[in-house]
N, C-alpha and C positions, 0 to 999 in steps of 0.2 A: 193220707191226708197230705196237702201241698204245705208246706212251710212257711210263714209270714217272714219276708224281707225288711218289709218297711212298713209304715202306717203314718199316714199324714191326717190329723184331726185340725179341722178349722172350725171356730166358733164366731158364730153370726148373730149380732145383736138384733133388734128390732131397727130397720131402716135397712137392711142387708149391708151393713157396714163390717166386714171380718176385724174381730176384735182381738183374734188369739189365734194361732197357728202354732201346734208342735208337731214335729218330724220324729219318729224314732225310727231307727235304722239298727236290722239285727244281726249277728255274726252268724259263721254257719255252725256255731252250738247254741243256735238261740238265745244269746247273751245281748243286753244293749248294747250297742257299738257308738251309736251318736244318738244325740237329742239336741233338735235344735227348736228355741221358741222365740220368734220372731227377731231371728237374728243367729250371728253364726253359732256352729254346731258345740256342743260340749261333747269331747271324744271320751271313750273308756277303753283303757288298755289292759290285759290282762296278762299277769306274768307269773309263771308256774313257779314256786319256791319248791315243794315238795309234792308226792301224789296227792294229797288231799288239801294243799293251801296255795290259794293263789293271791297275788297283790293286785289290787285293782286301783289303778290311777286316773282321777276323772279330769281333764284339761279343759278349760275355756280360754277362749283369746289366746293360746299359747302358754297361761300358767295353769300349776296346779291347783286346783279348788278343792279337792277331796282325795283322800288316799285312806284306802281300808284293806285288812287282810280278811278273807272270808276261806273257812274251812267248809268242806263238803265230803259227805260221808263217800264210801265204797260205790253204791248207788248213783251217785251226784247230786243226792239232794243238799241243802245248805245246813249246816250244823251249827255255824257258829259265825258271827261277823264283830271285827275289831273295826272303829272308825278312831283316828287319831291326826292331828288336834282338832278337825274342821267341824262345827257343827253337821248335823243330818236332819232329815225330815223322815217322819214315817207316816203313811199314807194307810190308813185301815179301809177294808170295803165300804164302798158308798161315800167315803172321802168324808169318815164319821170324825175322824181323829186326826188332826195337823198337827204335830207337835213339834216344837223347834228345841232341839235338846243343847243344854248350856256344852260350852267348848270343853274339851277335853276327851279324854278315852269313853267312847261306849262300847259296851258290850250287848248286842242282840242274841237271844237265845232263840233256836229254832227247833223243832220237831219236822223234820223233813223239810217242806216250803213253808210248813205252818211259825210264825212268829208268835213267841211263847211269851215275850217279855224282852225288858231291856234296863242295863244297870248303867248308870251316869254318876258325875259329881253331884253327890249332895241328895241323889232321888232316884227312882226306877219307876219303870211303866209295867204293871202286871198284866198280863191278857189271859183270860178263862174261855174255854171252849166247851160245848155239850157233847154228848155222845157222838152225834153225828158231825161232828168237827166245825161246827158254826160257832161264829163269834159272840158269848152272851155277856161279857164285862170285861172294861178294861179301866184300871186306877192307875193316876198319876201323882207321885209321890214328890215333894222336894222338901229337905230338911225335916222329915219325919211327918210332913202336913200333907192329906189329901188334897190337892187342887183341881182335879177333874175326873170325874167318874161317868162312865156309860154303861147303860145296862140293856140288852137286847131281849126282846121276847117274840117269841115265833110262831104265828097260828097257820099250820100248815096247810089246812083244808083251803082257807081264803088268799093262801100265798101271801101273808101279810105279816110284816115286821114293825114291831113297834120300839123306837129306842129313846131312852130316858136320858137327857144330860145333865148332871149336877156339877154347877161350878162353887167349891169351896162348900158343899154342904147344902147350898141351895138351888132348886129346880130351876134350872134355867129354861130348858126347850124340851119339848117332846116331838119326835118325828114318827109318822106312818108312812109306811113303804109298801107299796102292791108291787110283785115283779110277779114276770110270766114265768113259763117253764124253764126258761134259760137263766133265769137270775135277773134279767135286765127289769130297770124301774118300769112300771106302767105310771104309776100315780102318786104324788107325796103331799102329805099332810103338816106342815108345818106350825106349831105353837110355840113363838117365841115371845117369853115375858107377859104372856095375854095378847100378844097379835098374830093372828091366824092367816095362813096362805095356802092355797093348793096348787099343785103345779102337775099337769099331764104331759105325758110322753107317746110321741109316736115315731114308728120306727121304719124305715125301707132298709129292707134287705138285697144283697145282690146274688149272685145264683150259688154260691158256696153256704148262703146263709149267715155270712158274717154282717153286721148292718153298717150302712153306707150314708144315713142320713138319721138324724134324732131332731124331732121340733118340740121345744116344751112350750106348753102355752098355760096361760093363768087366765082364769074367768074365759075362757073360749077364746083368747087372744095369744097368736104366736108372738112367743118375747125371745127365743134364744134358739138359733139354729146350729147343729153341729154335722158337720161333714166328715167322712173318713175317705180316704184314697188307700188302696191296700195293694200292696206289690207282691207279688207271690212267687217262691221259687219254682 
């Protein structure tokens, strides 16, 4: 299988006006080397400290915006990641959780490539998986108080995932996602404080089986078009 050298994502809202474009470029070790989003790229530099630890420096417009240490096992999988002192973002599958960590030292714990949790000043993020390695529960705490909690339930026969989102103990939203055999979203229903919305997704693949166009529709009307240009090595 050919390795991916670069992916370009273009998001278009109704009216065919591009609203966002993100370009990812990878190095020979399949690590992110550049990320560009509607502007100059942020570059990632990997400096080996010892056999299992790299210092990763991220620069944007010439300035260091993030620097962290990443430890890997002898097999090359991530074990731990330390970030200091910049904020970091954690994005879970389907973009369920986007957390802005408080400034300071952040420790991310992994099992292989699977993120198990994080510790940061004043709080923690706890992540649980089922026997199949699927995400089932995430809980974010701050100063001893649970501020965000997500639970996932899986219906394998229907390839359906139900996600309940609680904010400080109050049920805020429920998402129901149906996926295909590759895990791509086919449709989703969102109930947010009593307001419901359904979105359907249609894909066009290239000859390698990677999607190059995704159209999201609501009430039968296309609302967002995403395209990917993929360069293979």
